[in-house]
PDB file of the backbone (N, CA, C, O) and the ligand in Angstrom, with CONECT records:
HET     ZN  A 101       1
ATOM      1  N   MET A   1     -34.365 -40.704  53.774  1.00  0.00           N
ATOM      2  CA  MET A   1     -34.831 -41.689  53.997  1.00  0.00           C
ATOM      3  C   MET A   1     -34.122 -42.961  54.591  1.00  0.00           C
ATOM      4  O   MET A   1     -32.980 -43.133  54.166  1.00  0.00           O
ATOM      5  N   ASN A   2     -34.584 -43.873  55.483  1.00  0.00           N
ATOM      6  CA  ASN A   2     -33.738 -44.925  56.168  1.00  0.00           C
ATOM      7  C   ASN A   2     -33.238 -45.923  55.096  1.00  0.00           C
ATOM      8  O   ASN A   2     -34.023 -46.683  54.530  1.00  0.00           O
ATOM      9  N   LYS A   3     -32.034 -45.904  54.855  1.00  0.00           N
ATOM     10  CA  LYS A   3     -31.397 -46.943  53.749  1.00  0.00           C
ATOM     11  C   LYS A   3     -31.757 -48.439  54.558  1.00  0.00           C
ATOM     12  O   LYS A   3     -32.117 -49.361  53.826  1.00  0.00           O
ATOM     13  N   LYS A   4     -31.704 -48.597  55.460  1.00  0.00           N
ATOM     14  CA  LYS A   4     -32.212 -50.061  55.845  1.00  0.00           C
ATOM     15  C   LYS A   4     -33.364 -50.222  55.525  1.00  0.00           C
ATOM     16  O   LYS A   4     -33.636 -51.370  55.172  1.00  0.00           O
ATOM     17  N   TRP A   5     -34.266 -49.406  55.510  1.00  0.00           N
ATOM     18  CA  TRP A   5     -35.848 -49.911  55.204  1.00  0.00           C
ATOM     19  C   TRP A   5     -35.826 -49.982  53.650  1.00  0.00           C
ATOM     20  O   TRP A   5     -36.649 -50.722  53.110  1.00  0.00           O
ATOM     21  N   LEU A   6     -34.945 -49.270  52.882  1.00  0.00           N
ATOM     22  CA  LEU A   6     -35.113 -49.235  51.628  1.00  0.00           C
ATOM     23  C   LEU A   6     -34.466 -50.533  50.896  1.00  0.00           C
ATOM     24  O   LEU A   6     -34.790 -50.958  49.787  1.00  0.00           O
ATOM     25  N   SER A   7     -33.421 -51.098  51.817  1.00  0.00           N
ATOM     26  CA  SER A   7     -32.845 -52.202  51.455  1.00  0.00           C
ATOM     27  C   SER A   7     -33.745 -53.511  51.399  1.00  0.00           C
ATOM     28  O   SER A   7     -33.428 -54.471  50.696  1.00  0.00           O
ATOM     29  N   LEU A   8     -34.865 -53.487  52.169  1.00  0.00           N
ATOM     30  CA  LEU A   8     -35.881 -54.409  52.221  1.00  0.00           C
ATOM     31  C   LEU A   8     -36.753 -54.629  51.014  1.00  0.00           C
ATOM     32  O   LEU A   8     -37.526 -55.580  50.899  1.00  0.00           O
ATOM     33  N   ILE A   9     -36.554 -53.581  50.032  1.00  0.00           N
ATOM     34  CA  ILE A   9     -37.613 -53.689  49.022  1.00  0.00           C
ATOM     35  C   ILE A   9     -37.473 -54.935  48.100  1.00  0.00           C
ATOM     36  O   ILE A   9     -38.469 -55.555  47.728  1.00  0.00           O
ATOM     37  N   ASN A  10     -36.156 -55.297  47.728  1.00  0.00           N
ATOM     38  CA  ASN A  10     -36.027 -56.420  47.087  1.00  0.00           C
ATOM     39  C   ASN A  10     -36.451 -57.795  47.362  1.00  0.00           C
ATOM     40  O   ASN A  10     -36.728 -58.625  46.496  1.00  0.00           O
ATOM     41  N   ASP A  11     -36.482 -57.977  48.612  1.00  0.00           N
ATOM     42  CA  ASP A  11     -36.931 -59.101  49.425  1.00  0.00           C
ATOM     43  C   ASP A  11     -38.453 -59.138  49.954  1.00  0.00           C
ATOM     44  O   ASP A  11     -38.833 -59.949  50.798  1.00  0.00           O
ATOM     45  N   LEU A  12     -39.180 -58.281  49.428  1.00  0.00           N
ATOM     46  CA  LEU A  12     -40.621 -58.300  49.893  1.00  0.00           C
ATOM     47  C   LEU A  12     -41.267 -59.454  49.746  1.00  0.00           C
ATOM     48  O   LEU A  12     -42.042 -59.870  50.608  1.00  0.00           O
ATOM     49  N   PRO A  13     -40.972 -60.188  48.463  1.00  0.00           N
ATOM     50  CA  PRO A  13     -41.820 -61.336  48.362  1.00  0.00           C
ATOM     51  C   PRO A  13     -41.510 -62.530  49.501  1.00  0.00           C
ATOM     52  O   PRO A  13     -42.221 -63.518  49.685  1.00  0.00           O
ATOM     53  N   HIS A  14     -40.355 -62.220  50.174  1.00  0.00           N
ATOM     54  CA  HIS A  14     -40.204 -63.037  51.520  1.00  0.00           C
ATOM     55  C   HIS A  14     -40.160 -62.222  52.723  1.00  0.00           C
ATOM     56  O   HIS A  14     -39.271 -62.258  53.573  1.00  0.00           O
ATOM     57  N   ALA A  15     -41.156 -61.509  52.724  1.00  0.00           N
ATOM     58  CA  ALA A  15     -41.333 -60.510  53.947  1.00  0.00           C
ATOM     59  C   ALA A  15     -41.260 -61.288  55.225  1.00  0.00           C
ATOM     60  O   ALA A  15     -40.709 -60.773  56.197  1.00  0.00           O
ATOM     61  N   ASP A  16     -41.800 -62.549  55.299  1.00  0.00           N
ATOM     62  CA  ASP A  16     -41.872 -63.030  56.513  1.00  0.00           C
ATOM     63  C   ASP A  16     -40.336 -63.422  57.111  1.00  0.00           C
ATOM     64  O   ASP A  16     -40.198 -63.767  58.284  1.00  0.00           O
ATOM     65  N   LYS A  17     -39.367 -63.342  56.308  1.00  0.00           N
ATOM     66  CA  LYS A  17     -38.127 -63.743  56.699  1.00  0.00           C
ATOM     67  C   LYS A  17     -37.336 -62.089  57.138  1.00  0.00           C
ATOM     68  O   LYS A  17     -36.268 -61.910  57.725  1.00  0.00           O
ATOM     69  N   LEU A  18     -38.117 -61.266  56.711  1.00  0.00           N
ATOM     70  CA  LEU A  18     -37.260 -59.905  57.074  1.00  0.00           C
ATOM     71  C   LEU A  18     -37.347 -59.354  58.318  1.00  0.00           C
ATOM     72  O   LEU A  18     -38.364 -59.431  59.007  1.00  0.00           O
ATOM     73  N   ILE A  19     -36.456 -58.865  58.612  1.00  0.00           N
ATOM     74  CA  ILE A  19     -36.165 -58.270  60.174  1.00  0.00           C
ATOM     75  C   ILE A  19     -36.367 -56.535  60.034  1.00  0.00           C
ATOM     76  O   ILE A  19     -35.869 -55.755  59.223  1.00  0.00           O
ATOM     77  N   CYS A  20     -37.188 -56.327  61.030  1.00  0.00           N
ATOM     78  CA  CYS A  20     -37.527 -54.984  61.028  1.00  0.00           C
ATOM     79  C   CYS A  20     -36.253 -54.111  61.389  1.00  0.00           C
ATOM     80  O   CYS A  20     -35.661 -54.426  62.421  1.00  0.00           O
ATOM     81  N   PRO A  21     -35.768 -53.041  60.641  1.00  0.00           N
ATOM     82  CA  PRO A  21     -34.702 -52.289  61.037  1.00  0.00           C
ATOM     83  C   PRO A  21     -34.927 -51.309  62.335  1.00  0.00           C
ATOM     84  O   PRO A  21     -33.976 -50.803  62.930  1.00  0.00           O
ATOM     85  N   ASN A  22     -36.049 -51.139  62.636  1.00  0.00           N
ATOM     86  CA  ASN A  22     -36.262 -50.444  63.860  1.00  0.00           C
ATOM     87  C   ASN A  22     -36.276 -51.292  65.186  1.00  0.00           C
ATOM     88  O   ASN A  22     -35.582 -50.939  66.140  1.00  0.00           O
ATOM     89  N   CYS A  23     -37.038 -52.366  65.238  1.00  0.00           N
ATOM     90  CA  CYS A  23     -37.208 -53.001  66.522  1.00  0.00           C
ATOM     91  C   CYS A  23     -36.496 -54.395  66.426  1.00  0.00           C
ATOM     92  O   CYS A  23     -36.373 -55.082  67.440  1.00  0.00           O
ATOM     93  N   GLY A  24     -36.022 -54.817  65.195  1.00  0.00           N
ATOM     94  CA  GLY A  24     -35.393 -56.252  65.077  1.00  0.00           C
ATOM     95  C   GLY A  24     -36.076 -57.388  64.943  1.00  0.00           C
ATOM     96  O   GLY A  24     -35.491 -58.450  64.729  1.00  0.00           O
ATOM     97  N   GLN A  25     -37.525 -57.292  65.063  1.00  0.00           N
ATOM     98  CA  GLN A  25     -38.408 -58.258  65.030  1.00  0.00           C
ATOM     99  C   GLN A  25     -38.974 -58.700  63.504  1.00  0.00           C
ATOM    100  O   GLN A  25     -39.141 -57.905  62.579  1.00  0.00           O
ATOM    101  N   LYS A  26     -39.187 -59.905  63.464  1.00  0.00           N
ATOM    102  CA  LYS A  26     -39.598 -60.507  61.938  1.00  0.00           C
ATOM    103  C   LYS A  26     -41.202 -60.111  61.815  1.00  0.00           C
ATOM    104  O   LYS A  26     -42.084 -60.952  61.638  1.00  0.00           O
ATOM    105  N   GLN A  27     -41.392 -58.918  61.920  1.00  0.00           N
ATOM    106  CA  GLN A  27     -42.980 -58.434  61.496  1.00  0.00           C
ATOM    107  C   GLN A  27     -43.070 -57.608  60.594  1.00  0.00           C
ATOM    108  O   GLN A  27     -43.845 -56.662  60.737  1.00  0.00           O
ATOM    109  N   ILE A  28     -42.372 -57.733  59.530  1.00  0.00           N
ATOM    110  CA  ILE A  28     -42.676 -56.769  58.185  1.00  0.00           C
ATOM    111  C   ILE A  28     -43.692 -57.302  57.533  1.00  0.00           C
ATOM    112  O   ILE A  28     -43.934 -58.488  57.310  1.00  0.00           O
ATOM    113  N   ASP A  29     -44.411 -56.113  57.172  1.00  0.00           N
ATOM    114  CA  ASP A  29     -45.337 -56.457  56.048  1.00  0.00           C
ATOM    115  C   ASP A  29     -45.433 -55.301  54.958  1.00  0.00           C
ATOM    116  O   ASP A  29     -44.880 -54.222  55.175  1.00  0.00           O
ATOM    117  N   TYR A  30     -45.971 -55.480  54.067  1.00  0.00           N
ATOM    118  CA  TYR A  30     -46.024 -54.506  52.956  1.00  0.00           C
ATOM    119  C   TYR A  30     -47.229 -54.461  51.812  1.00  0.00           C
ATOM    120  O   TYR A  30     -47.744 -55.541  51.521  1.00  0.00           O
ATOM    121  N   ILE A  31     -47.581 -53.558  51.318  1.00  0.00           N
ATOM    122  CA  ILE A  31     -48.560 -53.548  50.283  1.00  0.00           C
ATOM    123  C   ILE A  31     -48.358 -52.561  49.254  1.00  0.00           C
ATOM    124  O   ILE A  31     -48.153 -51.393  49.584  1.00  0.00           O
ATOM    125  N   TYR A  32     -48.398 -52.947  47.883  1.00  0.00           N
ATOM    126  CA  TYR A  32     -48.267 -52.058  46.864  1.00  0.00           C
ATOM    127  C   TYR A  32     -49.691 -51.652  46.364  1.00  0.00           C
ATOM    128  O   TYR A  32     -50.544 -52.518  46.167  1.00  0.00           O
ATOM    129  N   VAL A  33     -49.897 -50.539  46.193  1.00  0.00           N
ATOM    130  CA  VAL A  33     -51.311 -49.893  45.746  1.00  0.00           C
ATOM    131  C   VAL A  33     -50.844 -49.169  44.420  1.00  0.00           C
ATOM    132  O   VAL A  33     -49.903 -48.379  44.340  1.00  0.00           O
ATOM    133  N   GLY A  34     -51.654 -49.571  43.417  1.00  0.00           N
ATOM    134  CA  GLY A  34     -51.497 -48.772  42.266  1.00  0.00           C
ATOM    135  C   GLY A  34     -52.417 -48.885  41.244  1.00  0.00           C
ATOM    136  O   GLY A  34     -53.492 -49.395  41.558  1.00  0.00           O
ATOM    137  N   ASP A  35     -52.260 -48.529  40.072  1.00  0.00           N
ATOM    138  CA  ASP A  35     -52.998 -48.550  38.725  1.00  0.00           C
ATOM    139  C   ASP A  35     -52.680 -49.951  38.123  1.00  0.00           C
ATOM    140  O   ASP A  35     -51.531 -50.315  37.872  1.00  0.00           O
ATOM    141  N   ASP A  36     -53.784 -50.698  37.913  1.00  0.00           N
ATOM    142  CA  ASP A  36     -53.948 -51.762  37.345  1.00  0.00           C
ATOM    143  C   ASP A  36     -53.178 -52.115  36.055  1.00  0.00           C
ATOM    144  O   ASP A  36     -52.509 -53.122  35.821  1.00  0.00           O
ATOM    145  N   THR A  37     -53.432 -51.041  35.271  1.00  0.00           N
ATOM    146  CA  THR A  37     -52.737 -51.060  33.649  1.00  0.00           C
ATOM    147  C   THR A  37     -51.348 -50.530  33.744  1.00  0.00           C
ATOM    148  O   THR A  37     -50.422 -51.222  33.320  1.00  0.00           O
ATOM    149  N   SER A  38     -51.128 -49.355  34.267  1.00  0.00           N
ATOM    150  CA  SER A  38     -49.833 -48.870  34.129  1.00  0.00           C
ATOM    151  C   SER A  38     -48.792 -49.597  35.189  1.00  0.00           C
ATOM    152  O   SER A  38     -47.573 -49.591  35.019  1.00  0.00           O
ATOM    153  N   LYS A  39     -49.305 -50.081  36.052  1.00  0.00           N
ATOM    154  CA  LYS A  39     -48.562 -50.908  37.239  1.00  0.00           C
ATOM    155  C   LYS A  39     -47.682 -49.746  37.863  1.00  0.00           C
ATOM    156  O   LYS A  39     -46.542 -50.083  38.181  1.00  0.00           O
ATOM    157  N   ILE A  40     -48.064 -48.352  38.097  1.00  0.00           N
ATOM    158  CA  ILE A  40     -47.319 -47.478  38.841  1.00  0.00           C
ATOM    159  C   ILE A  40     -48.124 -47.314  39.932  1.00  0.00           C
ATOM    160  O   ILE A  40     -49.336 -47.432  39.748  1.00  0.00           O
ATOM    161  N   GLY A  41     -47.686 -47.046  41.123  1.00  0.00           N
ATOM    162  CA  GLY A  41     -48.287 -46.790  42.289  1.00  0.00           C
ATOM    163  C   GLY A  41     -47.370 -46.509  43.368  1.00  0.00           C
ATOM    164  O   GLY A  41     -46.244 -46.099  43.086  1.00  0.00           O
ATOM    165  N   TYR A  42     -47.780 -46.713  44.801  1.00  0.00           N
ATOM    166  CA  TYR A  42     -47.026 -46.499  45.821  1.00  0.00           C
ATOM    167  C   TYR A  42     -46.748 -47.680  46.477  1.00  0.00           C
ATOM    168  O   TYR A  42     -47.415 -48.677  46.203  1.00  0.00           O
ATOM    169  N   LEU A  43     -45.637 -47.737  47.517  1.00  0.00           N
ATOM    170  CA  LEU A  43     -45.376 -48.968  48.346  1.00  0.00           C
ATOM    171  C   LEU A  43     -45.415 -48.490  49.895  1.00  0.00           C
ATOM    172  O   LEU A  43     -44.897 -47.443  50.285  1.00  0.00           O
ATOM    173  N   GLN A  44     -46.100 -49.403  50.709  1.00  0.00           N
ATOM    174  CA  GLN A  44     -45.959 -49.186  51.996  1.00  0.00           C
ATOM    175  C   GLN A  44     -45.420 -50.314  52.516  1.00  0.00           C
ATOM    176  O   GLN A  44     -45.739 -51.453  52.174  1.00  0.00           O
ATOM    177  N   ILE A  45     -44.446 -49.975  53.500  1.00  0.00           N
ATOM    178  CA  ILE A  45     -43.535 -51.177  54.328  1.00  0.00           C
ATOM    179  C   ILE A  45     -43.819 -50.811  55.772  1.00  0.00           C
ATOM    180  O   ILE A  45     -43.652 -49.663  56.185  1.00  0.00           O
ATOM    181  N   TRP A  46     -44.243 -51.791  56.519  1.00  0.00           N
ATOM    182  CA  TRP A  46     -44.281 -51.447  57.939  1.00  0.00           C
ATOM    183  C   TRP A  46     -43.896 -52.724  58.711  1.00  0.00           C
ATOM    184  O   TRP A  46     -43.730 -53.848  58.238  1.00  0.00           O
ATOM    185  N   CYS A  47     -43.786 -52.326  59.997  1.00  0.00           N
ATOM    186  CA  CYS A  47     -43.647 -53.445  61.166  1.00  0.00           C
ATOM    187  C   CYS A  47     -44.735 -53.520  61.725  1.00  0.00           C
ATOM    188  O   CYS A  47     -45.333 -52.491  62.040  1.00  0.00           O
ATOM    189  N   LYS A  48     -45.245 -54.768  61.977  1.00  0.00           N
ATOM    190  CA  LYS A  48     -46.452 -55.103  62.709  1.00  0.00           C
ATOM    191  C   LYS A  48     -46.286 -54.901  64.363  1.00  0.00           C
ATOM    192  O   LYS A  48     -47.123 -54.696  65.243  1.00  0.00           O
ATOM    193  N   ALA A  49     -45.030 -55.028  64.388  1.00  0.00           N
ATOM    194  CA  ALA A  49     -44.610 -54.989  65.852  1.00  0.00           C
ATOM    195  C   ALA A  49     -44.544 -53.591  66.519  1.00  0.00           C
ATOM    196  O   ALA A  49     -45.137 -53.352  67.570  1.00  0.00           O
ATOM    197  N   CYS A  50     -43.752 -52.632  65.820  1.00  0.00           N
ATOM    198  CA  CYS A  50     -43.449 -51.481  66.552  1.00  0.00           C
ATOM    199  C   CYS A  50     -44.062 -50.357  65.688  1.00  0.00           C
ATOM    200  O   CYS A  50     -43.834 -49.183  65.977  1.00  0.00           O
ATOM    201  N   ARG A  51     -44.846 -50.697  64.620  1.00  0.00           N
ATOM    202  CA  ARG A  51     -45.801 -49.754  63.946  1.00  0.00           C
ATOM    203  C   ARG A  51     -45.114 -48.566  63.358  1.00  0.00           C
ATOM    204  O   ARG A  51     -45.637 -47.452  63.344  1.00  0.00           O
ATOM    205  N   LYS A  52     -43.751 -48.866  62.798  1.00  0.00           N
ATOM    206  CA  LYS A  52     -43.083 -47.934  61.997  1.00  0.00           C
ATOM    207  C   LYS A  52     -42.813 -48.415  60.639  1.00  0.00           C
ATOM    208  O   LYS A  52     -42.845 -49.605  60.325  1.00  0.00           O
ATOM    209  N   GLY A  53     -42.524 -47.367  59.782  1.00  0.00           N
ATOM    210  CA  GLY A  53     -42.238 -47.976  58.295  1.00  0.00           C
ATOM    211  C   GLY A  53     -42.164 -46.972  57.438  1.00  0.00           C
ATOM    212  O   GLY A  53     -42.143 -45.826  57.885  1.00  0.00           O
ATOM    213  N   ILE A  54     -42.119 -47.169  56.272  1.00  0.00           N
ATOM    214  CA  ILE A  54     -41.935 -46.201  55.008  1.00  0.00           C
ATOM    215  C   ILE A  54     -43.034 -46.241  54.100  1.00  0.00           C
ATOM    216  O   ILE A  54     -43.818 -47.173  53.924  1.00  0.00           O
ATOM    217  N   TYR A  55     -42.998 -44.932  53.447  1.00  0.00           N
ATOM    218  CA  TYR A  55     -44.006 -44.897  52.189  1.00  0.00           C
ATOM    219  C   TYR A  55     -43.281 -44.451  50.887  1.00  0.00           C
ATOM    220  O   TYR A  55     -42.617 -43.414  50.880  1.00  0.00           O
ATOM    221  N   ILE A  56     -43.384 -45.081  50.004  1.00  0.00           N
ATOM    222  CA  ILE A  56     -42.620 -44.602  48.826  1.00  0.00           C
ATOM    223  C   ILE A  56     -43.523 -44.356  47.737  1.00  0.00           C
ATOM    224  O   ILE A  56     -44.281 -45.267  47.404  1.00  0.00           O
ATOM    225  N   SER A  57     -43.552 -43.260  47.135  1.00  0.00           N
ATOM    226  CA  SER A  57     -44.584 -42.733  45.953  1.00  0.00           C
ATOM    227  C   SER A  57     -43.804 -43.015  44.653  1.00  0.00           C
ATOM    228  O   SER A  57     -42.582 -43.107  44.535  1.00  0.00           O
ATOM    229  N   ARG A  58     -44.546 -43.109  43.905  1.00  0.00           N
ATOM    230  CA  ARG A  58     -44.230 -43.562  42.363  1.00  0.00           C
ATOM    231  C   ARG A  58     -43.415 -44.400  42.117  1.00  0.00           C
ATOM    232  O   ARG A  58     -42.346 -44.054  41.615  1.00  0.00           O
ATOM    233  N   VAL A  59     -43.672 -45.699  42.389  1.00  0.00           N
ATOM    234  CA  VAL A  59     -42.784 -46.872  42.158  1.00  0.00           C
ATOM    235  C   VAL A  59     -43.631 -47.650  41.027  1.00  0.00           C
ATOM    236  O   VAL A  59     -44.843 -47.580  40.821  1.00  0.00           O
ATOM    237  N   ARG A  60     -42.711 -48.368  40.392  1.00  0.00           N
ATOM    238  CA  ARG A  60     -43.102 -49.329  39.396  1.00  0.00           C
ATOM    239  C   ARG A  60     -43.444 -50.718  40.219  1.00  0.00           C
ATOM    240  O   ARG A  60     -42.580 -51.123  40.997  1.00  0.00           O
ATOM    241  N   ILE A  61     -44.639 -51.445  40.082  1.00  0.00           N
ATOM    242  CA  ILE A  61     -45.144 -52.389  40.704  1.00  0.00           C
ATOM    243  C   ILE A  61     -44.631 -53.759  40.170  1.00  0.00           C
ATOM    244  O   ILE A  61     -45.230 -54.239  39.208  1.00  0.00           O
ATOM    245  N   PRO A  62     -43.668 -54.374  40.659  1.00  0.00           N
ATOM    246  CA  PRO A  62     -43.179 -55.713  40.106  1.00  0.00           C
ATOM    247  C   PRO A  62     -44.303 -56.711  40.127  1.00  0.00           C
ATOM    248  O   PRO A  62     -45.388 -56.516  40.676  1.00  0.00           O
ATOM    249  N   PRO A  63     -43.893 -57.966  39.379  1.00  0.00           N
ATOM    250  CA  PRO A  63     -44.738 -58.913  39.380  1.00  0.00           C
ATOM    251  C   PRO A  63     -44.401 -59.898  40.931  1.00  0.00           C
ATOM    252  O   PRO A  63     -43.362 -59.811  41.585  1.00  0.00           O
ATOM    253  N   ASN A  64     -45.432 -60.689  41.210  1.00  0.00           N
ATOM    254  CA  ASN A  64     -45.324 -61.554  42.406  1.00  0.00           C
ATOM    255  C   ASN A  64     -45.133 -60.756  43.540  1.00  0.00           C
ATOM    256  O   ASN A  64     -44.177 -61.082  44.244  1.00  0.00           O
ATOM    257  N   VAL A  65     -45.910 -59.633  43.957  1.00  0.00           N
ATOM    258  CA  VAL A  65     -45.780 -59.060  45.115  1.00  0.00           C
ATOM    259  C   VAL A  65     -47.394 -58.617  45.507  1.00  0.00           C
ATOM    260  O   VAL A  65     -48.285 -58.479  44.669  1.00  0.00           O
ATOM    261  N   LYS A  66     -47.528 -58.454  46.793  1.00  0.00           N
ATOM    262  CA  LYS A  66     -48.946 -58.130  47.257  1.00  0.00           C
ATOM    263  C   LYS A  66     -49.527 -56.894  46.633  1.00  0.00           C
ATOM    264  O   LYS A  66     -49.006 -55.831  46.973  1.00  0.00           O
ATOM    265  N   PHE A  67     -50.438 -56.861  45.848  1.00  0.00           N
ATOM    266  CA  PHE A  67     -50.804 -55.670  45.152  1.00  0.00           C
ATOM    267  C   PHE A  67     -52.337 -55.612  45.264  1.00  0.00           C
ATOM    268  O   PHE A  67     -53.031 -56.620  45.126  1.00  0.00           O
ATOM    269  N   VAL A  68     -52.906 -54.218  45.555  1.00  0.00           N
ATOM    270  CA  VAL A  68     -54.226 -53.993  45.432  1.00  0.00           C
ATOM    271  C   VAL A  68     -54.234 -52.711  44.477  1.00  0.00           C
ATOM    272  O   VAL A  68     -53.248 -51.978  44.401  1.00  0.00           O
ATOM    273  N   SER A  69     -55.357 -52.495  43.784  1.00  0.00           N
ATOM    274  CA  SER A  69     -55.671 -51.319  42.833  1.00  0.00           C
ATOM    275  C   SER A  69     -56.093 -50.200  43.717  1.00  0.00           C
ATOM    276  O   SER A  69     -56.565 -50.399  44.836  1.00  0.00           O
ATOM    277  N   PHE A  70     -55.928 -49.098  43.231  1.00  0.00           N
ATOM    278  CA  PHE A  70     -56.350 -47.634  44.058  1.00  0.00           C
ATOM    279  C   PHE A  70     -57.687 -48.016  44.409  1.00  0.00           C
ATOM    280  O   PHE A  70     -58.069 -47.984  45.579  1.00  0.00           O
ATOM    281  N   GLU A  71     -58.488 -48.411  43.368  1.00  0.00           N
ATOM    282  CA  GLU A  71     -59.970 -48.741  43.785  1.00  0.00           C
ATOM    283  C   GLU A  71     -60.190 -49.507  44.841  1.00  0.00           C
ATOM    284  O   GLU A  71     -60.874 -49.135  45.795  1.00  0.00           O
ATOM    285  N   ASP A  72     -59.614 -50.665  44.754  1.00  0.00           N
ATOM    286  CA  ASP A  72     -59.732 -51.714  46.133  1.00  0.00           C
ATOM    287  C   ASP A  72     -59.240 -51.073  47.364  1.00  0.00           C
ATOM    288  O   ASP A  72     -59.903 -51.175  48.396  1.00  0.00           O
ATOM    289  N   SER A  73     -58.032 -50.363  47.338  1.00  0.00           N
ATOM    290  CA  SER A  73     -57.675 -49.847  48.573  1.00  0.00           C
ATOM    291  C   SER A  73     -58.607 -48.962  49.201  1.00  0.00           C
ATOM    292  O   SER A  73     -58.513 -48.780  50.415  1.00  0.00           O
ATOM    293  N   LYS A  74     -59.515 -48.376  48.518  1.00  0.00           N
ATOM    294  CA  LYS A  74     -60.594 -47.601  49.165  1.00  0.00           C
ATOM    295  C   LYS A  74     -61.494 -48.247  50.144  1.00  0.00           C
ATOM    296  O   LYS A  74     -62.015 -47.726  51.130  1.00  0.00           O
ATOM    297  N   ARG A  75     -61.605 -49.573  49.679  1.00  0.00           N
ATOM    298  CA  ARG A  75     -62.587 -50.533  50.329  1.00  0.00           C
ATOM    299  C   ARG A  75     -61.804 -51.393  51.363  1.00  0.00           C
ATOM    300  O   ARG A  75     -62.297 -52.389  51.890  1.00  0.00           O
ATOM    301  N   MET A  76     -60.760 -51.013  51.573  1.00  0.00           N
ATOM    302  CA  MET A  76     -59.785 -52.008  52.485  1.00  0.00           C
ATOM    303  C   MET A  76     -59.345 -51.064  53.819  1.00  0.00           C
ATOM    304  O   MET A  76     -59.392 -49.834  53.832  1.00  0.00           O
ATOM    305  N   GLU A  77     -58.946 -51.849  54.837  1.00  0.00           N
ATOM    306  CA  GLU A  77     -58.524 -51.100  56.022  1.00  0.00           C
ATOM    307  C   GLU A  77     -57.022 -51.096  55.692  1.00  0.00           C
ATOM    308  O   GLU A  77     -56.374 -52.142  55.703  1.00  0.00           O
ATOM    309  N   MET A  78     -56.397 -49.723  55.354  1.00  0.00           N
ATOM    310  CA  MET A  78     -55.054 -49.789  55.144  1.00  0.00           C
ATOM    311  C   MET A  78     -54.144 -49.629  56.414  1.00  0.00           C
ATOM    312  O   MET A  78     -54.612 -48.998  57.362  1.00  0.00           O
ATOM    313  N   PRO A  79     -53.035 -50.089  56.492  1.00  0.00           N
ATOM    314  CA  PRO A  79     -52.132 -50.138  57.710  1.00  0.00           C
ATOM    315  C   PRO A  79     -51.993 -48.752  58.397  1.00  0.00           C
ATOM    316  O   PRO A  79     -51.980 -47.712  57.738  1.00  0.00           O
ATOM    317  N   SER A  80     -51.903 -48.777  59.574  1.00  0.00           N
ATOM    318  CA  SER A  80     -51.783 -47.365  60.042  1.00  0.00           C
ATOM    319  C   SER A  80     -50.392 -47.599  60.843  1.00  0.00           C
ATOM    320  O   SER A  80     -50.300 -48.577  61.584  1.00  0.00           O
ATOM    321  N   TYR A  81     -49.287 -46.677  60.686  1.00  0.00           N
ATOM    322  CA  TYR A  81     -48.256 -46.704  61.156  1.00  0.00           C
ATOM    323  C   TYR A  81     -47.499 -45.329  61.128  1.00  0.00           C
ATOM    324  O   TYR A  81     -47.874 -44.389  60.427  1.00  0.00           O
ATOM    325  N   GLU A  82     -46.261 -45.286  62.056  1.00  0.00           N
ATOM    326  CA  GLU A  82     -45.689 -43.803  61.813  1.00  0.00           C
ATOM    327  C   GLU A  82     -44.600 -43.924  60.661  1.00  0.00           C
ATOM    328  O   GLU A  82     -43.687 -44.749  60.708  1.00  0.00           O
ATOM    329  N   PHE A  83     -44.786 -43.022  59.624  1.00  0.00           N
ATOM    330  CA  PHE A  83     -43.678 -43.026  58.808  1.00  0.00           C
ATOM    331  C   PHE A  83     -42.321 -42.296  59.366  1.00  0.00           C
ATOM    332  O   PHE A  83     -42.203 -41.256  60.014  1.00  0.00           O
ATOM    333  N   LEU A  84     -41.373 -43.190  58.893  1.00  0.00           N
ATOM    334  CA  LEU A  84     -40.099 -42.788  59.169  1.00  0.00           C
ATOM    335  C   LEU A  84     -39.355 -41.884  58.262  1.00  0.00           C
ATOM    336  O   LEU A  84     -38.206 -41.540  58.539  1.00  0.00           O
TER     337      LEU A  84
HETATM  338 ZN    ZN A 101     -40.539 -53.061  64.129  1.00  0.00          ZN2+
END
């Protein structure tokens, strides 16, 4: 998996400042989806401009990030992009 994408993870609370490793635009967005109690889930990071991104399974969901429960994610429109 692309290290440049992985390096974005720690700065996701400031996603508006992040630069897409693929196209160079500041269009990064992300969502953590997981279990409300265990706070284990998966992470999707993608670029709204070029529609590329990554998917990381089995992550611990930190505080102060965009998070939805598995349950709520079924009622949401999830991002569509190409996994790198
Ligand atoms: Zn991009």
